[in-house]
C-alpha positions, 0 to 999 in steps of 0.5 A: 501444545494447546488446541486453540488456533488463532487466525488474525487478519490485518487489512492494513495494506489497503493502499496497495488496492487503490485505485481498485485493481482487478489484477490477481495481486490486489487481494493478497496485498490487502490481506496479511495473515498471521497464524499463532497457536497454543495457550502460552504462545497466544499470551506472547502474541498478545504482548507483542501485538500490544507493543505495536498497537499505537503505531497500528492505530497511527497508520490507520488514522493516517489512512483515514486522514488521507482519504478525508483530506482528498475528499475535502480537497475535491469537494472544495474544488468541485462543489465550493469552487474554492480552487486555492483552498482545495490546493492547500488541503491536497498539498497538506497530505504529506503532513500525515507521512511526517506524523507517522514517521515521527511516531515510529521514530519516537516509539523506537527511541523510547525503547519499544520492542519492534513489532509488526507495525514498525515494519509495516510503517515504512512500507505504508509510507513508501506506498503512499508516496509512490502511489499517492499522486495516482490515488488523488488523480483517480479520485479527481477524475471521478469527482470531475465527471460527477460534479463538473461534467468532466469526461468519464474515467478511462477504464483500463482494459483487461488485456492488450498493450494498454494493460501491459503498460499499466501493469509495468507502470504499477510495478515501477511504482512499487519499486519506487515504494520499496526503495523508499521503504528501504531508505526509511528503514535504514534511516530509522535503524541507524538513527533512533534504533538500538542494535536489537531493534535494528536487527529486527527492523531490517527483517523488512528487507526480506518482506520487500523482496517477497512482495516484489517477486510476487508482484512481478509474477502476478502483475506484468508476467501474468498479463504477458502470459495471458496476452500471448495466450489470447493472441494465440487463440485469436490467430488460431481462430483466424486460421480456421476461417 
């Protein structure tokens, strides 16, 4: 065993953090960490990582393209006042999902070894589909406020019934995203993947389960606990007075 330790951070789950959320689950969802050790293992890791490089690049390109299309679409709407052109640009966002899905399918079809990127892609697609409309609405509200004298965006309170509804709605969206990711994985597994690829690809189901459990605990359950604690503190103060 060598003494070198390589710690690599992939910030490729960024869609989970949009729109900005001050919940405790935002940070870990945006930062997936892999730790690999020793000399020969480092070489094996480099080979494995390179096999998923094109897919990671495609995911990154789609993420950049997503926000570019939103920015262009909203600029057309609020700065140029070209409503129809804006609608066309924003409606073209799903094309990026088709591009990514096609890239993953092609890569698997040509026999590439299943890498981290192949498992990340279905999750990314699920998240962009389930959360995409809200991301666009989040950006639209701020453009309208800045350039069209629209109302100020409503801030989500840190506690209370509104916060709980927000957290449960977010968790519901994640369940939809997880279902979409699972469906895409099954589609890829039984159409273009070989048996070995399929077995590796299906490990994503365990990842989806872990994310779901952590999201539930750090989202709705967390705020349910803090809300009860705040209510109890308020009640005790009222009793003292």
